[in-house]
C-alpha positions in Angstrom: -11.5 22.7 10.0 -10.0 26.1 10.4 -7.9 26.5 13.6 -9.5 29.7 14.8 -12.9 28.2 14.6 -11.9 25.2 16.6 -10.3 27.3 19.3 -13.4 29.4 19.5 -15.3 26.2 20.1 -13.1 25.2 23.0 -13.8 28.5 24.8 -17.5 28.6 24.1 -18.5 25.0 24.4 -20.3 25.5 27.7 -22.4 28.5 26.6 -23.1 27.9 22.9 -26.7 27.2 21.9 -26.4 25.7 18.4 -29.3 26.0 16.0 -30.5 22.9 14.1 -30.4 23.0 10.4 -31.2 20.4 7.7 -31.2 20.0 4.0 -33.7 22.2 2.2 -33.2 25.3 4.3 -30.9 27.1 1.8 -32.1 30.3 0.2 -30.9 32.3 -2.8 -28.6 30.5 -5.3 -28.8 26.9 -4.0 -28.9 24.9 -7.3 -26.1 23.8 -9.6 -23.8 23.4 -6.6 -21.2 20.6 -6.7 -18.5 19.7 -4.2 -19.1 22.8 -2.0 -16.6 24.3 0.4 -17.8 26.8 2.9 -15.8 29.2 5.1 -16.8 32.3 7.2 -14.6 35.4 6.9 -13.8 37.4 10.0 -16.2 40.1 9.0 -19.1 37.7 9.2 -19.5 37.1 5.5 -20.0 33.4 4.5 -18.3 32.2 1.3 -19.1 29.1 -0.7 -16.9 27.8 -3.5 -18.1 25.1 -5.9 -17.0 23.1 -8.9 -19.1 25.0 -11.4 -18.0 28.2 -13.2 -14.2 28.0 -12.8 -14.8 27.6 -9.1 -17.9 29.8 -8.6 -17.8 32.0 -5.5 -21.1 32.8 -3.7 -21.5 34.8 -0.5 -24.2 35.1 2.1 -24.9 36.9 5.4 -25.7 33.5 7.0 -25.2 29.9 6.3 -28.8 29.5 5.2 -28.5 32.4 2.8 -29.5 34.2 0.8 -26.6 33.1 -1.3 -25.5 35.4 -4.2 -23.0 34.5 -6.9 -20.0 36.8 -7.0 -18.1 35.4 -10.0 -15.3 32.9 -10.5 -12.2 32.4 -8.4 -10.1 31.6 -11.6 -12.1 32.9 -14.5 -9.3 32.1 -17.0 -8.9 28.6 -15.7 -5.7 27.1 -14.5 -2.2 27.5 -15.8 -1.8 23.7 -15.5 -1.3 22.4 -19.1 -3.8 19.5 -19.0 -7.2 18.8 -20.5 -9.9 20.2 -18.3 -7.9 23.2 -17.1 -10.8 25.4 -18.0 -13.3 23.3 -16.0 -11.9 23.1 -12.5 -13.1 20.7 -9.9 -13.5 20.1 -6.1 -12.3 23.3 -4.4 -10.9 23.3 -0.9 -10.3 26.7 0.9 -8.4 27.4 4.1 -7.0 30.4 5.9 -3.4 30.0 7.0 -2.1 33.2 8.7 -3.5 36.1 6.7 -3.8 34.3 3.4 -6.5 32.1 2.0 -5.5 29.1 -0.1 -7.6 27.4 -2.7 -6.8 23.9 -3.8 -8.5 22.6 -6.9 -8.3 19.7 -9.4 -7.7 19.6 -13.2 -9.1 16.5 -14.8 -11.8 15.0 -17.0 -14.4 12.4 -16.2 -13.0 8.9 -15.8 -9.4 10.1 -16.4 -6.2 9.8 -14.3 -4.5 12.5 -16.3 -5.1 14.8 -13.4 -3.3 17.4 -11.3 -3.9 19.4 -8.1 -3.4 23.1 -8.3 -3.4 25.9 -5.7 -4.2 29.6 -5.7 -4.1 32.2 -3.0 -6.0 35.4 -2.0 -5.8 38.0 0.8 -9.7 38.2 1.0 -11.4 35.4 -1.0 -13.2 37.9 -3.1 -13.6 37.3 -6.8 -10.8 39.0 -8.7 -8.3 38.6 -5.9 -7.1 35.1 -6.5 -3.5 34.4 -7.8 -3.1 31.0 -9.5 0.2 29.2 -8.5 -0.4 26.3 -10.8 0.4 22.7 -10.0 1.3 21.8 -6.4 3.8 19.4 -7.9 2.3 16.0 -7.1 3.3 13.4 -9.6 0.8 11.2 -11.4 0.7 7.6 -10.5 -1.5 4.6 -11.6 -2.3 3.9 -7.9 -4.3 7.1 -7.4 -6.1 10.0 -9.0 -5.0 13.6 -8.3 -8.4 15.1 -7.6 -10.5 16.1 -4.5 -7.8 17.8 -2.5 -8.3 18.7 1.2 -5.8 20.4 3.6 -5.5 19.5 7.2 -3.6 21.9 9.5 -2.0 19.9 12.3 -0.3 21.0 15.6 -1.4 24.6 15.4 0.1 25.2 12.0 3.3 23.3 12.6 2.4 20.7 10.0 0.2 20.4 6.9 -1.3 17.3 5.4 -3.1 17.1 2.0 -5.4 14.2 1.3 -6.7 13.5 -2.2 -8.0 10.7 -4.4 -11.0 9.1 -6.1 -11.6 5.5 -7.0 -8.4 3.6 -8.2 -6.6 3.4 -4.8 -9.2 5.7 -3.2 -7.7 8.2 -0.6 -4.0 9.1 -0.3 -2.2 11.7 1.8 1.0 13.7 1.6 2.9 16.0 3.9 3.4 19.7 2.9 6.0 22.0 4.4 3.8 24.9 3.8 0.5 25.4 2.0 2.3 25.8 -1.4 5.1 23.3 -1.0 5.4 19.5 -0.8 7.7 18.6 2.1 11.2 17.5 1.0 11.2 13.7 0.3 7.5 13.3 1.0 5.6 10.7 -1.1 1.9 9.9 -1.1 0.6 7.1 1.1 -2.8 5.4 1.2 -5.1 6.1 4.2 -8.5 4.8 3.1 -9.6 2.1 0.6 -12.7 0.2 -0.2 -12.4 -2.9 -2.4 -16.1 -3.5 -2.9 -16.3 -1.8 -6.3 -19.5 0.4 -6.2 -18.5 1.6 -2.7 -15.2 3.2 -3.9 -14.2 6.3 -1.9 -13.5 9.9 -2.9 -13.9 13.5 -1.7 -12.1 13.2 1.6 -12.4 15.9 4.3 -10.4 15.8 7.5 -10.7 17.7 10.8 -9.8 17.1 14.5 -11.7 17.2 17.7 -11.0 16.2 21.3 -13.2 13.6 23.0 -12.8 12.3 26.6 -9.3 13.7 26.7 -8.2 12.2 23.4 -7.7 14.2 20.1 -9.3 12.3 17.3 -8.7 13.0 13.6 -11.9 12.4 11.6 -12.0 11.4 7.9 -15.2 12.1 6.0 -15.6 10.6 2.6 -18.2 10.2 -0.2 -18.8 6.6 -1.2 -20.9 5.0 -3.9 -22.3 5.9 -7.2 -22.6 9.7 -7.9 -24.5 11.6 -10.5 -26.6 8.8 -12.1 -29.9 9.8 -13.7 -33.1 7.8 -14.3 -33.5 5.1 -15.6 -29.9 4.3 -14.6 -30.0 5.0 -10.9 -27.8 2.8 -8.7 -29.4 0.0 -6.7 -30.9 1.4 -3.4 -28.0 1.7 -0.9 -25.3 1.9 -3.7 -25.9 5.6 -4.4 -23.6 8.3 -3.0 -23.5 8.6 0.8 -21.3 10.3 3.4 -19.1 8.0 5.6 -16.8 8.7 8.5 -13.7 7.1 10.0 -11.4 8.3 12.7 -7.9 7.8 14.2 -5.8 9.1 17.0 -3.2 10.0 14.4 -3.7 12.4 11.5 -1.9 10.3 8.9 -3.3 6.7 9.2 -4.9 4.1 11.4 -8.4 5.2 10.6 -11.2 2.9 11.8 -15.0 3.0 11.8 -17.4 2.8 14.8 -17.2 -1.0 14.9 -13.4 -0.9 14.8 -13.0 -2.0 11.2 -10.0 -0.7 9.4 -10.9 1.9 6.8 -7.7 1.0 4.9 -7.6 -2.8 4.9 -11.1 -3.9 6.2 -13.5 -1.9 4.0 -14.5 0.1 7.1 -16.6 3.2 7.2 -19.6 4.3 9.3 -22.6 5.8 7.5 -23.2 9.4 8.6 -25.7 10.6 6.0 -27.4 8.7 3.3 -30.5 9.1 1.1 -33.7 10.0 3.0 -36.9 11.9 2.3 -36.1 14.3 -0.6 -32.4 14.1 -0.1 -30.9 11.6 -2.6 -27.2 10.7 -2.9 -25.6 13.3 -0.6 -21.8 13.8 -1.0 -19.0 16.1 -1.9 -19.0 17.1 1.8 -17.2 19.4 4.2 -17.4 20.3 7.9 -17.4 23.6 9.6 -17.8 24.9 13.2 -19.5 28.2 13.9 -20.3 29.6 17.4 -23.9 30.4 16.3 -24.8 27.1 14.5 -22.4 24.6 16.0 -21.0 21.8 13.9 -22.3 21.6 10.4 -21.9 18.9 7.7 -22.5 20.5 4.3 -22.8 18.7 0.9 -24.5 18.6 -2.5 -27.5 16.3 -3.1 -30.2 15.5 -5.5 -33.8 16.4 -4.7 -35.9 14.0 -6.9 -38.8 16.5 -7.0 -36.5 19.0 -8.7 -34.3 16.8 -11.0 -31.3 14.6 -11.2 -29.3 16.5 -13.9 -26.1 18.3 -13.1 -27.7 21.8 -12.9 -30.2 20.5 -10.4 -27.7 19.5 -7.7 -28.7 21.3 -4.4 -26.6 22.8 -1.6 -27.5 21.1 1.7 -26.3 21.3 5.2 -27.1 19.4 8.4 -26.1 20.1 12.0 -24.5 17.3 14.0 -23.3 16.5 17.5 -20.9 14.0 19.0 -22.1 10.9 21.0 -20.6 9.9 24.3 -17.9 8.0 22.4 -17.0 10.9 20.2 -18.7 9.8 17.0 -20.6 12.4 14.9 -24.4 12.0 14.7 -26.7 14.1 12.5 -29.0 16.3 14.5 -30.7 18.3 11.8 
């Protein structure tokens, strides 16, 4: 979560009257959206980045739209010399100081020959992004270098990047700044599920205080993504959004029952298939003073289709229960 948004929340928590949103309320360009990341610029413009189209940028006057495509963030692909460098995956965008940073993955389906890259922009507009190439993370058989997500800790004093998909699931590494791995830092595992079909990917972290305690929340996508009939996963094994939390940003994550999300196959279901929402995942979280906390994601609407171009952009508002666990409200 972006720091200025969270601070805004602290000062407006008593007076905010959040709207309630749910999947299916998107207008404009809402299809062919994979692994969305959403951020609101200070002028009120909403930006959405997605895996398709060399990180396709769309903008809207409101979260619900209408969304209009503006072009690619990196229309020439990445300077990383790996297969897949012209089909970039899983964007993650954050504002640090006066600069926007875009993290992305270069890979191919089922491959560990992957890398995480980073680009920067003063405005997020199409045509303003400078590609800095690889962040410098080394490949390893224990993990896959895709699905990056930046967490800003201690008011910008520290940066943690989580990543991973299948193999060893979710890893994390410390950065000294948004473009640089901290000296001597090596990746460490923070989330793992050993049950096969429930492998974990697409991590997204943010922090929020509850009952005087700052908790660090870890959202992940778990299950089988992107299957089409007649090869759908068994009911319950399809993609879904899970959550764990810890009092530390770099480990110790547990689910609502206290099960370890690293060694005990823990994870609390936040959003699964329901109604015309099938296999939600690729999620992120944002806070806005007008809409409150929002979980956004891609999903399949079976009445539209299961193919890649049919993936829909969805969002659901959520609140926190008395114990500080997120619960969908829209």
